[in-house]
Steps between C-alpha positions, in 0.01 A plus 500: 500500500144535608295184436234695316754610232555290194861568384627503141644142523158361602337695217749346252395154621134578468553649152716211368547211745847353494642784305646850577314726261632854443342803662319603180339152475388514858364855467299403188362194670397701812333764282321241298378324821396830661749481781600848635869529588777741583873504417729365776813715426699182439407435137167329566141557606302395803134475597281387788296193571193730500584625152538144365171404672321798332638399159376139555154636601529357855459844653343829379741789432313732722454240791706636784396205718384726790156636579459861594240689684255680270510814722875568430531840332 
C-alpha cells in the first residue's frame, strides 16, 4: 500500500486505541473529526495522511503544496 494512505486498520487504532471498533464506529469518528474518507471495497474505509493533516488543522484543505505561474490560463 502507498505510504500516504491510511488503511482501515490504522483508522481503527486512531479511533479507539487497543480495540477493533466496527466500521460504523470508525465512520462516525471520522465524520466527527472532519476526516474525509472513501470505502475500500473490503468492508472498511481508508483516507490519506493529507486528509488527516487537514482535519487536524496542520494543512489547509486548498493547499496543494505547489506554486504555479500566475500567467497560466
